[in-house]
C-alpha positions in Angstrom: 5.8 -10.7 -12.0 5.9 -14.1 -13.6 3.2 -16.3 -12.0 2.5 -20.0 -12.1 -0.7 -20.7 -10.1 0.0 -19.3 -6.6 3.8 -19.3 -6.9 5.5 -16.4 -8.5 8.9 -14.8 -9.1 9.2 -11.1 -8.3 11.3 -8.8 -10.4 14.5 -9.9 -8.7 13.8 -13.6 -9.3 12.8 -14.4 -5.7 10.0 -17.0 -5.2 6.9 -15.4 -3.7 3.2 -16.1 -3.2 0.8 -13.8 -5.1 -2.1 -12.4 -3.0 -5.1 -10.6 -4.4 -8.3 -9.2 -2.9 -10.7 -6.3 -2.7 -10.2 -3.4 -0.4 -11.8 0.0 0.1 -9.4 2.7 -1.2 -9.4 6.3 -0.1 -6.8 9.0 -0.6 -4.9 11.3 1.8 -2.6 14.2 1.8 0.4 15.2 3.9 -1.4 18.0 5.6 -1.6 18.6 9.4 -5.4 18.6 9.5 -5.6 15.2 7.8 -2.8 13.5 9.8 -1.0 15.0 12.8 1.4 17.8 13.7 4.1 16.2 11.6 2.3 15.2 8.4 5.4 14.4 6.4 6.5 11.5 8.6 4.6 8.2 8.4 3.8 5.8 11.3 6.8 3.7 10.1 9.0 6.8 10.3 9.4 7.3 6.6 9.4 10.8 5.0 6.6 11.7 2.5 7.2 13.9 -0.5 4.6 14.8 -3.1 5.0 12.7 -6.3 5.8 9.5 -4.5 3.7 6.4 -5.0 3.0 5.4 -1.4 0.0 3.9 0.4 -1.1 3.5 4.0 -2.7 0.2 5.0 -5.2 -0.7 7.7 -3.5 -2.6 10.5 -5.4 -5.8 9.8 -3.7 -5.9 6.3 -0.3 -6.0 8.0 -1.1 -9.5 9.2 -2.0 -10.5 5.6 1.6 -9.6 4.4 1.1 -6.0 3.5 4.0 -5.0 5.6 6.3 -2.0 5.4 7.9 -1.6 1.9 5.7 -4.2 0.2 5.0 -3.3 -3.4 1.3 -3.2 -4.4 -0.5 -3.1 -7.7 -3.8 -1.2 -7.4 -6.5 -1.6 -9.9 -6.8 1.5 -12.1 -3.1 2.5 -11.8 -0.2 1.6 -14.0 2.5 2.1 -11.4 3.3 0.1 -8.3 2.7 1.6 -4.8 4.8 1.0 -1.7 3.4 0.5 1.8 5.0 3.3 3.8 2.3 4.2 6.3 -0.3 2.5 8.5 -3.8 3.8 9.3 -5.7 4.2 12.5 -6.6 0.9 14.1 -10.4 1.6 13.6 -10.1 0.8 9.8 -10.4 -2.7 8.3 -9.6 -3.9 4.7 -8.7 -0.4 3.7 -5.8 1.4 1.9 -5.2 5.1 1.7 -3.4 6.3 -1.4 -0.9 9.1 -0.8 -1.6 12.2 -3.1 0.9 14.7 -1.8 -0.7 18.0 -1.0 -3.2 17.9 -3.9 -6.5 17.9 -1.9 -8.6 18.3 -5.0 -7.1 15.1 -6.5 -7.7 13.2 -3.3 -11.3 14.4 -3.1 -11.8 13.5 -6.8 -10.6 10.0 -6.0 -13.0 9.7 -3.2 -13.7 6.2 -1.9 -13.7 3.2 -4.2 -13.7 -0.6 -3.9 -10.6 -1.9 -5.8 -8.6 -5.0 -6.3 -5.0 -5.1 -5.1 -2.2 -7.6 -5.8 1.1 -8.1 -4.0 3.7 -10.8 -3.5 4.8 -12.3 -0.2 8.4 -13.7 -0.3 8.6 -17.4 0.3 11.2 -18.0 3.0 13.5 -20.9 2.2 13.6 -22.9 5.4 16.4 -25.2 4.1 19.8 -23.6 4.7 
């Protein structure tokens, strides 16, 4: 991302607004006891497969632009994550990092406070 104050260009050159703040980050696995009877399907209807860089977001973050398929940079990781799931409505300012079926890795991650960054496209209202 190329940024100039609050206006940025994403990788395809589209204007966007950079957002950044702290959230609580936990980890989850696609296992029945952690999700539901169909643990490989997200609340958005996407399929999960181990090895993918996906996150679930608390529903309050949807209103802040962290919508389905938003790319997110998470402090402590080199790669970008994609919003593919949403969490139970009881959670606030929280993300859940998808860790396939590796329960040990998820437990080792635990619960952390991290900075996240993402870009919201600027809609051109002049057509």
